[in-house]
N, C-alpha and C positions, 0 to 999 in steps of 0.2 A: 507901777509894777516894780517889784523888788528883784534883786539879783538871784535869790533862791528860787523864785518862780521860773526863771529862765533856765537855770542849771538843772532843775528837776525834769524839764522837758527836753533837755539836750539829748540827742541820739534816740529819741523814742520813735521817731518816724524816719528811719533810715531807708533811703532809696535802694532798690535792688541793683546789683552790679550788672551793668550792660556789657556784654562781651561781643567780640567780633565787630567792633566799630572803628577799625583802622589801627595802624601801628602806633599812632600817637596816643591811643587810649590806654595803653599798657596791657590790654587784654585783647589785642587784635590778632589778625592772621589765623593762628590755630585756636584762638579763643580759650586758651587755658587747657586744651586737651593734649598738648604735646605733639610729637611727630609719630605718625603711623601707629600700628598696633590696634588691638581690639578696643582699647579705651578711647581711641580717636574716632571710632565709627559710631553711628547711631544705633540704638537698639541694644546696647551692651548693658549688662547688669552684673555687678561684682558682689559676691557674697561678703557678708560682714567679716567673717574670719579668714578670708582669702589673703594670703601673704605673698603673692607673686609666684607661687609654685614651690616655695620651700616648705619644709616640714612644718605644719601649723603648730602653734603654741599649745593648743589643747591636746595635741597628740604627743607632745614632748613632756608634758607634766605627768606626775605620778597619778595613776588611777586608784581610787579607793573603792572598796567593796569587800565581799566575803573572800576569805582566804583561809586555807587549812594551816598556813604557816604559824599562826598564833597558837595552834593546838599541838605543835610539835613537842615531843618529850625530849628534853635535854638531859644528858647524863654527865657526871664526872666519870671519866674512863681511866682505869688504872690497870696496867698489865702485871702479871705475876712476876715478871723480871724486875720491875720497879720495886715490888714488895720485897723480893729476895735480896735486892741490892741495898736495902735500908738496914742500918745497924740495929734498930729496935725491933725489926720484924723478921729478920732473916733466920731466927731460931724458931719460928712458928708462933702460934698463939691466935688470938682473936683478930679477925679482920672485919672492921665495920667503918662506917663513916666517921665516927668519933676518933677511932685509933688512927685513921689515915689523916685526919685533920691535925692531930698532934704530931704526926710524922712529917707533915708538910707536903703530902702527896696530893691532897685536894684542898680547896679553899674553905668551903663551908658546906652547910646542909641545904642550900637553896636548890640544889639539883639532886636527882636520884643517883645512886652509885652503881656503876657497872664494872665488873671484873672480867678482864679478857685473859686468854690462856697463852699469851706470848711469853715464853720463858727464855728466849734467846738461845744460847748454846746448850742449856740444861735440858736433858730429855725427860728426867723424872724428878719429882720433888722429894727431897730427903727429910722434910720436916712436915709436921701436921699443922694445918690451918683450920680454924673454925670461921667460915665466911658467912657473914650476915649482910646481904646487899639486895638491892632492888632487882638487879639482873646479874646473872653469871653465865658466861658463854658455855657452850657444851664442852669445848676442849678444856676449859678451866675446871669445870665440874669433874670431868674424868680424872684429870691430874691430881686434884685435891683428894678425891675419894680413893684413888689408888694408893695415895700416901697415908691413908688412914684418917683423913680429915673429914669435916662435915660441911655441907653447903646448905644454906637456907636462903631462898629467894622470897623477898616480901612482895615483889611485883610493883610496877609503877601504877600511877593513878588510872591509866588506860586499861591495865590488866584488871584492876579491881572493878572498874565499871563494866567491863565485858565478862566478868566472872571467870577469869582464868587463874587456875592454881598452878603456879610456876614450879612447885615441888612435886607434882604428880606426873605420871607418864602421859596422861591425857591432858594436853594443854589447849584443847579446843574451848572456845568461849561458851559459857553456860547461859549467860544473859543475852540471848539472841534478840537483836532488834529486827525491825521489818527489813532493813537493808541487808543484814546478814542472813536472813531467812531465804533470800532469793536463790541462793545456791543449793538449798536443801531439797529433798524430794518433794515433788508436788503431791497433791491429794490423790490424784489418779494413780500414780505409781505406788503410793502407800496402800491404797485400797487393793490393788493387784497383788502386792506382796502379802497383805493380810489374808486375802482369799487363798493364795497358794499355801500359806502356812496352815490355814484351816483344813484344806483338802488333804494335806500330808498328815494331819492329826485325825482324819476320819470324819470331819464335820463338813457337811455339804453347804456350800454357800447358797443363799436364796437366789432363785432365778429372777432375772429382771422382768418387771411388769411390762406386758405388751398391750396391744389393743384388744386382744381376746382374753386377757387375764384380769378378772376382778372387775370388769366394766360391763358385763352382761352382753358382750358382743362375741360372736363366734371367732375363734382363732383362725389363723391363716390355713392350718391343716384341715379344719372342719369345713372350710368353704369348698363347694363343688366347682370344679373347673368348667367353664363354659365351653360348649362344643364349638369347634372351629367352623367358621362360615364355609359353605360349599364353594368350591373353586369354580372359576368361570368355564373350565373345560366340561 
């Protein structure tokens, strides 16, 4: 027999640890169960992820899944007061992402541009601006147009997908999806409205088909009523 034959078999047949065999065995008295509590009793079963009652690890870590946060539209936001305070823009002119980048008011074109109407202490604009941005607030549009300027909104990606024209008075979405159609009129309401419009125009709406119409069966008006049975008196 060689030494490598012995070492390869070492520890292969390890005996089971016997507990509760007296204090001298090292695992006597409580037999490794500790003192009191649910764990010291028979019939206990602890879940794999149980951590003694504290907040489990799987509830502390970040959860992954669908979120609308990744579809959020981020804008570079510039107020009219910041534009008026800049040396190269306070006399009017074109306001776009390129001119604001040169002025140092926005960083780059990675986001859409949005112009807000906060003018500070100034009540009215004394210069004309030609604004070309993705979004312009209603107050900013009024101030610019009152000063003789022009506002053109190109809209964000979300606006283009939904078919919204930011420059028209009707800013309702034209490309209605199934989800957006839920709030519109149902087919029943639309049919009632169409029938009412036809009657006002002098066109009679067709009567709904019943059991006695078009099926060869007598209608409810043509049926003879059965005589009532004689009373017990």
